[in-house]
DRENDO-1510 file (C-alpha; in Angstrom, 1 decimal, always signed):
<recs>
REC; n; res; u; v; w
REC; 1; MET; -9.2; -12.4; +7.0 .
REC; 2; GLU; -9.6; -14.2; +3.9 .
REC; 3; ARG; -11.2; -17.4; +5.8 .
REC; 4; PHE; -14.2; -15.1; +6.8 .
REC; 5; TYR; -14.9; -14.0; +3.9 .
REC; 6; THR; -18.0; -16.8; +3.6 .
REC; 7; PHE; -19.0; -16.0; +7.0 .
REC; 8; LEU; -19.6; -12.1; +6.2 .
REC; 9; GLY; -22.1; -13.0; +3.0 .
REC; 10; SER; -22.0; -14.3; -0.5 .
REC; 11; SER; -22.6; -10.7; -1.8 .
REC; 12; LEU; -19.5; -9.2; +0.0 .
REC; 13; LYS; -17.5; -12.0; -0.5 .
REC; 14; LYS; -18.0; -11.6; -4.2 .
REC; 15; ASP; -16.9; -7.9; -4.0 .
REC; 16; LEU; -13.8; -8.7; -1.8 .
REC; 17; ASP; -12.6; -11.4; -4.1 .
REC; 18; LEU; -12.5; -9.3; -6.9 .
REC; 19; LEU; -11.0; -6.3; -5.4 .
REC; 20; ARG; -8.3; -8.6; -4.3 .
REC; 21; PHE; -8.0; -10.4; -7.7 .
REC; 22; LEU; -7.7; -6.8; -9.5 .
REC; 23; TYR; -5.6; -5.6; -6.8 .
REC; 24; LEU; -2.7; -8.0; -7.6 .
REC; 25; GLN; -3.0; -8.4; -11.4 .
REC; 26; LYS; -2.1; -4.5; -12.0 .
REC; 27; ARG; -3.3; -4.7; -15.5 .
REC; 28; PHE; -6.7; -4.8; -17.3 .
REC; 29; VAL; -8.2; -8.3; -16.9 .
REC; 30; PRO; -10.8; -9.5; -19.5 .
REC; 31; ILE; -14.2; -10.3; -18.0 .
REC; 32; GLU; -13.9; -14.1; -19.4 .
REC; 33; GLU; -10.6; -14.3; -17.2 .
REC; 34; ILE; -12.1; -13.1; -14.2 .
REC; 35; SER; -14.9; -15.3; -14.5 .
REC; 36; ALA; -12.6; -18.7; -15.3 .
REC; 37; THR; -10.6; -17.6; -12.0 .
REC; 38; LEU; -13.0; -16.8; -9.4 .
REC; 39; ALA; -15.8; -19.2; -10.7 .
REC; 40; LEU; -18.3; -16.4; -11.0 .
REC; 41; ASP; -20.6; -15.6; -13.8 .
REC; 42; ARG; -20.4; -12.2; -15.9 .
REC; 43; ARG; -23.6; -10.9; -14.1 .
REC; 44; SER; -22.0; -11.1; -10.7 .
REC; 45; ILE; -18.6; -9.6; -12.1 .
REC; 46; GLN; -20.3; -6.8; -13.6 .
REC; 47; LYS; -22.6; -6.4; -10.0 .
REC; 48; SER; -19.4; -6.8; -7.8 .
REC; 49; PHE; -17.5; -3.8; -9.6 .
REC; 50; ILE; -20.5; -1.5; -9.7 .
REC; 51; ALA; -20.8; -1.6; -5.9 .
REC; 52; LEU; -16.9; -1.2; -5.8 .
REC; 53; THR; -17.5; +1.9; -7.6 .
REC; 54; LYS; -20.4; +3.1; -5.7 .
REC; 55; GLN; -18.1; +2.8; -2.2 .
REC; 56; LEU; -15.5; +4.9; -3.9 .
REC; 57; GLU; -17.8; +7.0; -5.3 .
REC; 58; GLN; -18.4; +8.1; -1.6 .
REC; 59; ASN; -14.8; +9.0; -0.9 .
REC; 60; ALA; -14.6; +12.6; -1.7 .
REC; 61; GLU; -11.1; +12.6; -1.1 .
REC; 62; GLU; -10.3; +10.5; -3.9 .
REC; 63; LYS; -8.2; +12.5; -6.4 .
REC; 64; HIS; -7.8; +9.6; -9.2 .
REC; 65; PRO; -10.1; +6.7; -10.4 .
REC; 66; ILE; -9.0; +3.6; -8.5 .
REC; 67; LEU; -11.1; +1.3; -10.6 .
REC; 68; LEU; -11.0; +1.4; -14.4 .
REC; 69; ALA; -13.2; -0.2; -16.9 .
REC; 70; LYS; -12.4; -0.5; -20.4 .
REC; 71; HIS; -14.5; -1.9; -23.4 .
REC; 72; GLY; -13.1; -4.9; -24.6 .
REC; 73; ALA; -9.7; -4.9; -22.0 .
REC; 74; GLY; -12.0; -5.2; -18.9 .
REC; 75; TYR; -11.4; -4.1; -15.5 .
REC; 76; LYS; -8.5; -2.8; -13.6 .
REC; 77; PHE; -7.2; -1.6; -10.1 .
REC; 78; ASN; -5.2; +1.5; -10.6 .
REC; 79; GLY; -4.6; +2.6; -7.0 .
REC; 80; ASN; -1.9; +1.4; -4.4 .
REC; 81; LYS; -1.8; -0.7; -1.2 .
REC; 82; THR; -3.1; +2.2; +0.6 .
REC; 83; ASP; -6.0; +2.7; -1.4 .
REC; 84; TYR; -6.9; -1.1; -1.5 .
REC; 85; LYS; -6.7; -1.1; +2.3 .
REC; 86; HIS; -8.7; +2.0; +2.5 .
REC; 87; LEU; -11.5; +0.5; +0.5 .
REC; 88; LEU; -11.1; -3.0; +2.0 .
REC; 89; ARG; -11.7; -1.3; +5.4 .
REC; 90; GLN; -14.6; +0.7; +4.3 .
REC; 91; LEU; -16.4; -2.5; +2.9 .
REC; 92; LEU; -15.9; -4.5; +5.9 .
REC; 93; ALA; -17.2; -1.4; +8.3 .
REC; 94; LYS; -20.4; -1.5; +6.4 .
REC; 95; ASN; -21.0; -5.2; +7.0 .
REC; 96; PRO; -22.9; -6.2; +10.1 .
REC; 97; PHE; -21.2; -9.8; +10.2 .
REC; 98; PHE; -17.8; -8.3; +10.4 .
REC; 99; GLN; -19.0; -6.1; +13.3 .
REC; 100; LEU; -20.3; -9.3; +15.1 .
REC; 101; LEU; -17.1; -11.0; +14.6 .
REC; 102; GLU; -15.3; -7.4; +15.7 .
REC; 103; THR; -17.4; -7.2; +18.7 .
REC; 104; LEU; -17.3; -10.6; +19.7 .
REC; 105; LEU; -13.3; -10.3; +19.9 .
REC; 106; LEU; -12.8; -6.6; +21.5 .
REC; 107; HIS; -15.7; -7.7; +24.3 .
REC; 108; ASN; -15.2; -11.6; +24.3 .
REC; 109; GLU; -19.1; -11.7; +23.8 .
REC; 110; ILE; -22.1; -10.6; +21.9 .
REC; 111; ASN; -25.8; -10.7; +22.9 .
REC; 112; VAL; -28.0; -12.6; +20.0 .
REC; 113; VAL; -31.0; -10.8; +20.7 .
REC; 114; GLN; -29.3; -7.3; +20.8 .
REC; 115; PHE; -27.4; -7.8; +17.8 .
REC; 116; ALA; -30.5; -8.7; +15.7 .
REC; 117; ASN; -32.6; -6.0; +17.1 .
REC; 118; ASP; -29.5; -3.6; +16.6 .
REC; 119; TYR; -29.2; -4.7; +12.8 .
REC; 120; PHE; -32.5; -5.8; +12.0 .
REC; 121; PHE; -31.9; -9.6; +11.1 .
REC; 122; SER; -34.3; -12.3; +12.8 .
REC; 123; GLU; -32.7; -14.4; +15.8 .
REC; 124; SER; -32.7; -17.5; +13.9 .
REC; 125; THR; -30.4; -15.7; +10.9 .
REC; 126; VAL; -28.2; -14.4; +13.7 .
REC; 127; ARG; -27.6; -18.0; +15.3 .
REC; 128; LYS; -27.2; -19.4; +12.1 .
REC; 129; ARG; -24.3; -17.0; +11.2 .
REC; 130; VAL; -23.0; -17.7; +14.8 .
REC; 131; TYR; -22.9; -21.6; +13.9 .
REC; 132; GLU; -20.9; -20.6; +10.7 .
REC; 133; LEU; -18.5; -18.7; +12.7 .
REC; 134; GLU; -17.9; -21.4; +15.4 .
REC; 135; ASN; -17.1; -24.0; +12.3 .
REC; 136; LEU; -14.7; -21.4; +11.0 .
REC; 137; LEU; -13.1; -20.9; +14.5 .
REC; 138; ALA; -12.7; -24.8; +15.4 .
REC; 139; PRO; -9.8; -25.2; +13.5 .
REC; 140; LEU; -7.6; -22.1; +15.5 .
REC; 141; GLY; -8.7; -24.3; +18.4 .
REC; 142; PHE; -11.2; -22.1; +19.4 .
REC; 143; THR; -15.3; -22.5; +20.3 .
REC; 144; LEU; -18.4; -20.4; +21.1 .
REC; 145; LYS; -20.0; -21.0; +24.3 .
REC; 146; LYS; -23.7; -20.2; +24.2 .
REC; 147; SER; -25.8; -19.4; +27.5 .
REC; 148; LYS; -28.9; -17.6; +28.1 .
REC; 149; GLY; -28.5; -15.3; +24.5 .
REC; 150; ASN; -24.8; -14.7; +24.9 .
REC; 151; VAL; -22.3; -16.2; +22.9 .
REC; 152; GLN; -18.7; -16.2; +24.7 .
REC; 153; LEU; -15.3; -16.9; +22.9 .
REC; 154; ASN; -13.3; -19.7; +24.2 .
REC; 155; GLY; -10.0; -21.4; +23.9 .
REC; 156; ASP; -6.2; -21.2; +24.8 .
REC; 157; GLU; -5.7; -17.4; +26.0 .
REC; 158; ALA; -2.7; -16.8; +24.5 .
REC; 159; ARG; -3.7; -18.0; +21.2 .
REC; 160; ILE; -6.8; -16.0; +21.4 .
REC; 161; ARG; -4.7; -13.1; +21.8 .
REC; 162; TYR; -2.3; -14.0; +18.9 .
REC; 163; PHE; -5.4; -14.5; +16.7 .
REC; 164; MET; -6.6; -10.8; +17.7 .
REC; 165; VAL; -3.6; -9.1; +17.1 .
REC; 166; ALA; -3.0; -10.9; +13.4 .
REC; 167; PHE; -6.7; -10.4; +13.1 .
REC; 168; PHE; -7.0; -6.6; +13.4 .
REC; 169; TRP; -3.6; -5.8; +11.9 .
REC; 170; ARG; -4.5; -7.8; +9.1 .
REC; 171; THR; -7.7; -5.6; +9.1 .
REC; 172; PHE; -6.1; -2.4; +9.9 .
REC; 173; SER; -2.7; -2.7; +9.1 .
REC; 174; GLY; -1.6; +0.3; +11.8 .
REC; 175; VAL; -3.1; +2.9; +9.9 .
REC; 176; ASP; -6.3; +2.8; +12.3 .
REC; 177; TRP; -6.8; +2.2; +16.0 .
REC; 178; PRO; -9.8; -0.4; +16.6 .
REC; 179; PHE; -9.1; -0.2; +20.6 .
REC; 180; ASN; -11.4; +2.7; +21.2 .
REC; 181; HIS; -11.2; +2.4; +25.0 .
REC; 182; LEU; -7.3; +2.2; +25.3 .
REC; 183; SER; -5.1; +5.0; +24.7 .
REC; 184; GLN; -3.1; +4.9; +21.2 .
REC; 185; SER; -0.4; +7.4; +22.6 .
REC; 186; LYS; +0.1; +5.7; +25.9 .
REC; 187; CYS; +0.9; +2.1; +24.2 .
REC; 188; GLU; +2.8; +3.7; +22.0 .
REC; 189; GLU; +4.9; +5.6; +24.3 .
REC; 190; ILE; +5.8; +2.2; +26.6 .
REC; 191; ALA; +6.3; +0.3; +23.0 .
REC; 192; ARG; +8.9; +3.2; +22.2 .
REC; 193; ALA; +10.5; +3.3; +25.6 .
REC; 194; PHE; +10.5; -0.5; +25.4 .
REC; 195; TYR; +12.9; -0.5; +22.6 .
REC; 196; ARG; +15.2; +2.7; +23.0 .
REC; 197; ASN; +15.8; +2.3; +26.9 .
REC; 198; ASN; +17.0; -1.6; +25.9 .
REC; 199; HIS; +19.2; -0.1; +22.8 .
REC; 200; ILE; +16.7; -2.2; +20.2 .
REC; 201; PRO; +16.1; -1.0; +16.7 .
REC; 202; PHE; +13.1; -0.5; +15.6 .
REC; 203; ASN; +11.0; +0.9; +12.9 .
REC; 204; THR; +7.4; +2.3; +12.4 .
REC; 205; ILE; +5.8; -1.0; +11.7 .
REC; 206; GLU; +7.5; -2.9; +14.8 .
REC; 207; LEU; +6.3; +0.0; +16.7 .
REC; 208; LYS; +2.7; -0.3; +15.7 .
REC; 209; GLN; +2.8; -4.0; +16.2 .
REC; 210; THR; +4.1; -3.8; +19.5 .
REC; 211; THR; +1.0; -1.3; +20.3 .
REC; 212; TYR; -1.4; -4.0; +19.1 .
REC; 213; ILE; +0.0; -6.5; +21.2 .
REC; 214; LEU; -0.1; -4.1; +24.3 .
REC; 215; ALA; -3.5; -3.2; +23.8 .
REC; 216; VAL; -4.7; -6.6; +23.1 .
REC; 217; ILE; -3.2; -8.1; +26.0 .
REC; 218; CYS; -4.6; -4.8; +28.4 .
REC; 219; LEU; -8.1; -5.5; +26.8 .
REC; 220; ARG; -8.2; -9.4; +27.6 .
REC; 221; PHE; -6.9; -8.4; +31.4 .
REC; 222; ARG; -9.7; -6.0; +31.8 .
REC; 223; GLN; -12.5; -8.2; +30.6 .
REC; 224; GLY; -10.9; -11.0; +33.1 .
REC; 225; GLN; -9.4; -13.1; +30.6 .
REC; 226; THR; -6.1; -14.0; +32.4 .
REC; 227; ILE; -3.1; -16.1; +31.1 .
REC; 228; ALA; -2.5; -19.5; +33.0 .
REC; 229; GLU; +0.2; -20.2; +35.3 .
REC; 230; GLU; +1.3; -22.9; +33.8 .
REC; 231; LYS; +1.6; -21.0; +30.3 .
REC; 232; LEU; +4.5; -18.9; +31.8 .
REC; 233; GLN; +6.6; -22.2; +33.1 .
REC; 234; LEU; +8.3; -22.4; +29.8 .
REC; 235; GLN; +9.6; -26.2; +29.4 .
REC; 236; PRO; +11.5; -26.2; +26.1 .
REC; 237; PRO; +13.1; -29.5; +24.9 .
REC; 238; LEU; +16.5; -28.1; +25.9 .
REC; 239; LYS; +19.8; -29.0; +28.2 .
REC; 240; GLY; +22.5; -27.5; +28.8 .
REC; 241; LEU; +24.2; -24.9; +26.8 .
REC; 242; ASP; +21.1; -24.7; +24.4 .
REC; 243; LEU; +19.1; -24.1; +27.8 .
REC; 244; THR; +21.5; -21.3; +28.9 .
REC; 245; LEU; +21.0; -19.8; +25.5 .
REC; 246; PHE; +17.7; -20.0; +25.4 .
REC; 247; GLN; +17.1; -18.2; +29.2 .
REC; 248; GLN; +19.2; -15.2; +28.2 .
REC; 249; SER; +16.2; -13.6; +26.6 .
REC; 250; THR; +13.2; -15.2; +28.5 .
REC; 251; ASN; +14.6; -14.8; +32.4 .
REC; 252; PRO; +12.8; -12.3; +33.9 .
REC; 253; GLU; +15.3; -11.2; +36.3 .
REC; 254; THR; +16.6; -8.7; +33.7 .
REC; 255; PRO; +16.2; -5.1; +33.7 .
REC; 256; ILE; +14.4; -5.2; +30.2 .
REC; 257; PHE; +11.7; -6.9; +32.0 .
REC; 258; THR; +12.0; -4.8; +34.9 .
REC; 259; GLN; +11.1; -1.7; +32.9 .
REC; 260; LEU; +8.4; -3.0; +31.0 .
REC; 261; SER; +6.7; -4.5; +34.0 .
REC; 262; GLN; +6.6; -0.9; +35.6 .
REC; 263; GLU; +5.6; +0.7; +32.8 .
REC; 264; LEU; +2.6; -1.7; +32.5 .
REC; 265; MET; +1.9; -1.7; +36.2 .
REC; 266; THR; +1.9; +2.3; +36.6 .
REC; 267; HIS; -0.2; +3.0; +33.4 .
REC; 268; PHE; -2.7; -0.1; +32.8 .
REC; 269; PHE; -2.6; -1.9; +36.4 .
REC; 270; LEU; -1.2; -5.3; +35.0 .
REC; 271; ASN; -0.2; -7.9; +37.3 .
REC; 272; GLU; +3.0; -9.5; +37.1 .
REC; 273; LYS; +2.0; -12.4; +35.4 .
REC; 274; GLU; +0.6; -10.3; +32.6 .
REC; 275; CYS; +3.7; -8.4; +32.8 .
REC; 276; GLN; +5.6; -11.5; +32.1 .
REC; 277; PHE; +3.7; -12.7; +29.3 .
REC; 278; CYS; +3.9; -9.4; +27.3 .
REC; 279; PHE; +7.6; -9.5; +28.0 .
REC; 280; LEU; +7.9; -13.2; +26.7 .
REC; 281; TRP; +5.3; -12.3; +23.7 .
REC; 282; LEU; +7.8; -9.3; +22.8 .
REC; 283; MET; +11.0; -11.2; +23.1 .
REC; 284; SER; +9.6; -13.9; +20.6 .
REC; 285; ASN; +9.7; -11.5; +18.0 .
REC; 286; LEU; +13.2; -9.7; +18.5 .
REC; 287; GLU; +16.4; -9.6; +16.7 .
REC; 288; ARG; +19.0; -10.7; +19.4 .
REC; 289; THR; +22.7; -10.2; +18.7 .
REC; 290; PHE; +24.9; -13.0; +19.9 .
REC; 291; PRO; +28.4; -12.5; +21.2 .
REC; 292; GLU; +31.1; -13.4; +18.4 .
REC; 293; GLU; +32.3; -16.4; +20.8 .
REC; 294; GLN; +28.6; -17.9; +21.1 .
REC; 295; LEU; +27.9; -17.7; +17.7 .
REC; 296; ASN; +31.0; -19.8; +17.0 .
REC; 297; CYS; +30.2; -22.2; +19.0 .
REC; 298; TYR; +26.7; -23.0; +17.1 .
REC; 299; PHE; +28.5; -22.5; +13.5 .
REC; 300; PRO; +32.0; -24.4; +14.4 .
REC; 301; SER; +34.3; -24.2; +11.3 .
REC; 302; LYS; +35.5; -27.4; +12.2 .
REC; 303; LYS; +33.8; -31.0; +12.4 .
REC; 304; THR; +32.8; -32.1; +15.5 .
REC; 305; SER; +31.5; -35.3; +16.8 .
REC; 306; ASP; +27.7; -35.7; +17.3 .
REC; 307; GLN; +28.3; -36.8; +20.6 .
REC; 308; GLN; +29.7; -33.3; +21.6 .
REC; 309; LEU; +27.1; -31.2; +20.1 .
REC; 310; THR; +23.8; -30.1; +21.6 .
REC; 311; THR; +20.4; -30.4; +19.8 .
REC; 312; ILE; +20.3; -27.2; +18.4 .
REC; 313; GLN; +23.7; -27.2; +17.4 .
REC; 314; LYS; +22.8; -30.7; +15.7 .
REC; 315; ALA; +20.3; -29.4; +13.9 .
REC; 316; LEU; +22.2; -26.0; +12.8 .
REC; 317; ALA; +25.0; -29.0; +11.8 .
REC; 318; SER; +22.6; -30.8; +9.4 .
REC; 319; MET; +21.0; -27.4; +7.8 .
REC; 320; THR; +24.3; -26.3; +6.9 .
REC; 321; SER; +25.8; -29.4; +5.8 .
REC; 322; PRO; +24.7; -29.3; +2.1 .
REC; 323; ALA; +26.1; -25.8; +1.9 .
REC; 324; GLU; +29.4; -26.5; +3.2 .
REC; 325; LYS; +31.4; -24.7; +0.5 .
REC; 326; MET; +29.0; -21.7; +0.6 .
REC; 327; VAL; +30.6; -19.0; +3.1 .
REC; 328; ILE; +27.5; -18.1; +5.7 .
REC; 329; SER; +28.0; -14.4; +7.0 .
REC; 330; GLN; +28.2; -13.7; +10.6 .
REC; 331; PRO; +25.0; -11.5; +10.5 .
REC; 332; ARG; +23.2; -14.3; +8.4 .
REC; 333; LYS; +24.1; -16.7; +11.3 .
REC; 334; GLN; +23.0; -14.5; +13.9 .
REC; 335; VAL; +19.6; -14.5; +12.1 .
REC; 336; ILE; +19.5; -18.1; +11.5 .
REC; 337; LEU; +20.2; -18.9; +15.2 .
REC; 338; ASN; +17.7; -16.0; +16.2 .
REC; 339; THR; +15.2; -17.3; +14.1 .
REC; 340; ILE; +15.1; -20.7; +15.9 .
REC; 341; LEU; +14.8; -19.5; +19.4 .
REC; 342; ASN; +12.3; -17.2; +18.4 .
REC; 343; GLY; +10.6; -20.1; +17.3 .
REC; 344; ILE; +10.8; -22.2; +20.6 .
REC; 345; LEU; +9.8; -19.6; +22.8 .
REC; 346; SER; +6.8; -19.0; +20.0 .
REC; 347; VAL; +5.1; -22.3; +20.3 .
REC; 348; GLU; +5.9; -22.6; +23.9 .
REC; 349; LEU; +3.7; -19.5; +24.2 .
REC; 350; PHE; +1.2; -20.3; +21.3 .
REC; 351; GLY; +1.7; -23.8; +19.7 .
REC; 352; GLU; +1.5; -24.0; +16.1 .
REC; 353; THR; +1.2; -21.0; +14.2 .
REC; 354; VAL; +0.6; -21.0; +10.5 .
REC; 355; HIS; +0.4; -17.3; +10.2 .
REC; 356; THR; +2.6; -14.1; +11.5 .
REC; 357; LEU; +1.3; -11.5; +13.4 .
REC; 358; ALA; +1.0; -9.9; +10.4 .
REC; 359; GLY; -1.6; -12.3; +9.1 .
REC; 360; TYR; +0.6; -13.8; +6.3 .
REC; 361; ASN; +0.9; -17.4; +5.7 .
REC; 362; THR; +4.4; -18.3; +6.1 .
REC; 363; ALA; +3.5; -22.1; +5.2 .
REC; 364; GLN; +2.2; -20.9; +2.1 .
REC; 365; PHE; +5.1; -19.0; +1.2 .
REC; 366; LEU; +7.3; -22.2; +2.1 .
REC; 367; THR; +5.2; -24.4; +0.0 .
REC; 368; GLU; +5.5; -21.9; -3.1 .
REC; 369; HIS; +9.1; -21.0; -3.0 .
REC; 370; PHE; +10.6; -23.7; -0.9 .
REC; 371; PRO; +8.9; -27.1; -1.8 .
REC; 372; ASN; +9.2; -29.9; +0.7 .
REC; 373; LEU; +11.6; -27.7; +2.9 .
REC; 374; GLN; +9.1; -27.8; +5.8 .
REC; 375; LEU; +8.7; -31.6; +5.5 .
REC; 376; HIS; +12.5; -31.8; +5.8 .
REC; 377; SER; +12.5; -29.6; +8.8 .
REC; 378; GLU; +10.1; -31.7; +10.4 .
REC; 379; GLN; +11.7; -35.0; +9.8 .
REC; 380; LEU; +15.0; -33.5; +11.0 .
REC; 381; LEU; +13.2; -32.7; +14.3 .
REC; 382; ALA; +11.8; -35.8; +14.7 .
REC; 383; TYR; +15.2; -37.2; +14.2 .
REC; 384; LEU; +16.5; -34.9; +17.1 .
REC; 385; LYS; +13.7; -36.1; +19.0 .
REC; 386; VAL; +12.8; -32.5; +19.6 .
REC; 387; TYR; +9.3; -32.2; +20.7 .
REC; 388; HIS; +9.2; -36.0; +20.7 .
REC; 389; GLU; +5.6; -36.1; +22.3 .
REC; 390; ASP; +4.1; -33.1; +21.0 .
REC; 391; LEU; +3.5; -33.0; +17.4 .
REC; 392; GLU; +1.8; -29.7; +17.3 .
REC; 393; LYS; +4.5; -27.9; +18.7 .
REC; 394; ARG; +7.1; -30.1; +16.7 .
REC; 395; LYS; +5.0; -28.8; +13.4 .
REC; 396; GLY; +5.1; -25.2; +14.9 .
REC; 397; LEU; +8.9; -25.3; +15.5 .
REC; 398; ALA; +9.7; -26.6; +11.9 .
REC; 399; LEU; +8.0; -23.8; +10.1 .
REC; 400; TYR; +10.6; -21.5; +11.9 .
REC; 401; VAL; +13.2; -23.9; +11.1 .
REC; 402; ALA; +12.2; -23.9; +7.7 .
REC; 403; THR; +12.2; -20.0; +7.6 .
REC; 404; ALA; +16.0; -20.3; +9.0 .
REC; 405; TRP; +17.2; -22.8; +6.6 .
REC; 406; THR; +15.8; -20.4; +3.6 .
REC; 407; LEU; +18.8; -18.3; +4.6 .
REC; 408; ILE; +21.1; -21.5; +3.9 .
REC; 409; LEU; +19.8; -23.1; +0.9 .
REC; 410; PRO; +18.4; -21.4; -2.1 .
REC; 411; PRO; +14.5; -21.9; -3.0 .
REC; 412; ALA; +15.8; -24.2; -6.4 .
REC; 413; ARG; +17.3; -26.5; -4.2 .
REC; 414; PHE; +13.8; -28.2; -3.3 .
REC; 415; GLN; +12.2; -27.4; -6.8 .
REC; 416; GLN; +11.8; -29.7; -9.9 .
REC; 417; VAL; +14.8; -29.1; -12.5 .
REC; 418; ILE; +14.0; -27.2; -15.7 .
REC; 419; ARG; +16.2; -28.2; -18.5 .
REC; 420; ILE; +16.8; -25.1; -20.7 .
REC; 421; LYS; +18.5; -25.2; -24.0 .
REC; 422; LEU; +20.5; -21.8; -24.6 .
REC; 423; GLU; +21.4; -21.5; -28.6 .
REC; 424; THR; +22.9; -18.2; -30.0 .
REC; 425; ASP; +24.4; -16.9; -33.2 .
REC; 426; LEU; +26.9; -14.8; -31.0 .
REC; 427; PRO; +30.3; -15.0; -30.0 .
REC; 428; PHE; +31.2; -17.3; -27.0 .
REC; 429; ALA; +31.8; -14.5; -24.5 .
REC; 430; LEU; +28.4; -12.8; -25.3 .
REC; 431; SER; +26.7; -16.2; -25.2 .
REC; 432; LEU; +28.2; -16.6; -21.5 .
REC; 433; ALA; +26.9; -12.8; -20.8 .
REC; 434; ILE; +23.6; -13.8; -22.2 .
REC; 435; LYS; +23.1; -16.8; -19.9 .
REC; 436; GLU; +24.0; -14.7; -16.9 .
REC; 437; LEU; +21.3; -12.1; -17.9 .
REC; 438; ILE; +19.1; -14.8; -18.2 .
REC; 439; GLN; +20.0; -17.0; -14.9 .
REC; 440; THR; +20.0; -14.1; -12.3 .
REC; 441; PRO; +16.6; -13.0; -12.3 .
REC; 442; PHE; +15.2; -16.7; -12.1 .
REC; 443; GLN; +17.8; -18.1; -10.1 .
REC; 444; GLY; +15.7; -17.3; -6.7 .
REC; 445; PHE; +12.6; -19.0; -8.0 .
REC; 446; TYR; +13.1; -21.8; -10.4 .
REC; 447; ASN; +15.8; -24.3; -10.4 .
REC; 448; LEU; +17.1; -24.0; -13.9 .
REC; 449; ASP; +19.8; -25.9; -15.8 .
REC; 450; LEU; +21.0; -23.5; -18.8 .
REC; 451; ARG; +23.2; -25.0; -21.4 .
REC; 452; ASP; +24.2; -24.8; -24.9 .
REC; 453; HIS; +24.3; -28.5; -25.1 .
REC; 454; PHE; +22.2; -31.8; -23.8 .
REC; 455; GLU; +22.7; -35.6; -24.5 .
REC; 456; ASP; +19.5; -36.7; -26.9 .
REC; 457; ASP; +18.1; -33.3; -26.9 .
REC; 458; ASP; +17.0; -33.8; -23.7 .
REC; 459; TYR; +15.6; -30.5; -22.4 .
REC; 460; ASP; +12.0; -28.7; -21.5 .
REC; 461; LEU; +12.7; -25.7; -23.2 .
REC; 462; CYS; +14.7; -23.9; -26.0 .
REC; 463; ILE; +16.1; -20.0; -25.9 .
REC; 464; SER; +17.6; -18.7; -29.1 .
REC; 465; THR; +18.8; -15.6; -30.7 .
REC; 466; SER; +17.8; -16.9; -34.0 .
REC; 467; PRO; +14.7; -17.8; -35.9 .
REC; 468; LEU; +16.3; -20.7; -37.3 .
REC; 469; THR; +15.9; -22.8; -34.2 .
REC; 470; ALA; +12.3; -22.4; -34.6 .
REC; 471; THR; +11.9; -24.0; -37.8 .
REC; 472; SER; +13.2; -27.2; -36.5 .
REC; 473; ALA; +12.8; -28.0; -32.9 .
REC; 474; GLU; +10.1; -29.9; -31.7 .
REC; 475; ILE; +10.8; -28.5; -28.3 .
REC; 476; PRO; +8.9; -24.9; -27.2 .
REC; 477; VAL; +11.2; -22.2; -28.5 .
REC; 478; ILE; +11.7; -18.6; -27.0 .
REC; 479; LEU; +13.0; -16.1; -29.6 .
REC; 480; ILE; +14.8; -13.3; -27.6 .
REC; 481; ASN; +17.0; -10.5; -28.4 .
REC; 482; ALA; +20.9; -10.5; -27.9 .
REC; 483; GLN; +19.9; -7.4; -25.5 .
REC; 484; ILE; +17.6; -9.4; -22.9 .
REC; 485; THR; +14.7; -7.0; -22.9 .
REC; 486; LEU; +12.5; -7.0; -20.5 .
REC; 487; PRO; +9.5; -8.2; -22.4 .
REC; 488; ASP; +12.1; -11.2; -23.1 .
REC; 489; LEU; +12.3; -12.1; -19.5 .
REC; 490; LEU; +8.2; -11.8; -19.1 .
REC; 491; ALA; +8.0; -14.3; -22.4 .
REC; 492; ILE; +11.0; -16.8; -20.6 .
REC; 493; HIS; +8.9; -16.8; -17.6 .
REC; 494; GLN; +5.6; -17.5; -19.2 .
REC; 495; ALA; +7.5; -20.2; -20.9 .
REC; 496; ILE; +8.8; -21.7; -17.3 .
REC; 497; GLU; +5.3; -21.7; -15.9 .
REC; 498; GLY; +3.8; -23.4; -19.0 .
REC; 499; VAL; +6.7; -26.6; -18.4 .
REC; 500; LEU; +5.9; -26.7; -14.7 .
REC; 501; ARG; +2.5; -26.8; -15.5 .
REC; 502; LYS; +2.7; -29.8; -17.5 .
</recs>
C-alpha cells in the first residue's frame, strides 16, 4: 500500500508518512529527528500533525488522546495498532484518488469524465493521475487500457486477484468489508465449512483472509474476468516421488475439492474452472501434515547418494548440511517441507510474489534479518536446474526456499561477525552468567563473538562492569551493571548498531 502514497497526493503522503513514523517509534520524537528522517521541513511536519489531530477530533468515540505533543520533546503516537489502522482508513477514505484506485479494483474500470465531475477535478488532472498510477502498476505486471474515456485494468488475472486481496487486506486488515455487493456472512460460512469439514485448524485471521479470497474470486468472475485454462494446467519442475507429493494436495478429485466446489456453485454460481482455481489458491496457504514415513523419506537420517535423491530431497540435503549437528524436530520438518510445496504451487499460480497476502514484504524481511539467504536459495535452485528456463518463477520459489531455510539456520549465520570483549570484576561463574544474559536476547538478530580475550585486542566493542576499562581502552566501551538491566541491553543494542553502521 505504501508504494501508492505518492499517487494519493503530496499532502496526504506527508500525513501518512508522519503517522507511520510516529506509530513505529513508540516515544516522543523531536521535530529535528522527524525532519532528518522524513526529509520534511519543520512547517510541513507541524501542518501534517495538525491535520492528523483534526481528523482524530472528528472521532467522538475516542476515549484517550492518540497523538501527543510536548514542548521540547516533540510528537508521540500514544495509541495501539487498532487506533493506527482506524486513523489510516479514515485518512484514505477521504482521499479522492484512493477512491479512484479502489473503484478501479472493485469494478475493473473507471470513467475519467464521470470521476472528474464527481470530485470536481479537471479531466486533465485525472488523466495525469491515471498515468502516474499506470507507472506504479507496471512493476507488478499490470497495464491500464484506455478507451473512450474509460480506463480498465489489464494483466495476468491470477496476479490481479492476488494483488487485490493483498491491497484490501493491507488497507482494511479484515476489520472492514470492502466488497459491498457480496455477502460477508456467506463468505465466512463457506470458509468456515472448508476448514471444519476437512479438520483443518484455523484462527480468526486465517478465516478472514479466506473470506477476502472468496470475495475477490466471486467479484472478478461476475465482472467477466475469468482464469485462463492453461493457468490450471500446473507443470511444476518435479518428477517421480516429488510430483506425487505435490499432487497429494492439488488433485481436484478429492472430497475437499468436491465440498468446496459444491458450496461455491450453489451460493455464488461459479463454474468448475473458478472453483478449481479457488481450491488451488487456498491449498497454497495451508499447513499440511505429512505421514512420518514420508517425512523421514525427505529428511533421511543416513547419507544417501545424490543419484538416489529427488530434486526436493537434494534441496533439503543442501539446506540441512551446514546444521548436521542440530537436531531438527519433526514439527519443524513438517513446516519446512510444507513451505517449499506451498512455494511451488504459489509460483505456478501467481509467478513471483514479493509480498504476502497480508501485504508484508517477505524479501525485505529476509534481507534485514537473513542477509544473502535469498541469494543462496537462488543459487541452490539454479544448481538443481529448478525452473531452469523461467527466471521469474525461480526467483519466486527462492523466496519460499529461503523462508524455509530460516527454520534451519539462525539469522546470524549470514551476518557480519561483531567481536565483543567482555571484562568483569566478578567471579568466573558470574561472568559466564552475564555472558549468557547478553547473548540470549541478541542471538536471533546479530552474529556475536562474545568472549573475554582476543589476540592483539582485535575486537569491535568492549562491555565491562568496571569503569577501569573505560579509562584505558581505545575501543568503544559500554559500562553495565552486573545484574544486566534493561537499560544495559538497550545501550548494548545501540552500540552494536553503531558498529554495523561503520
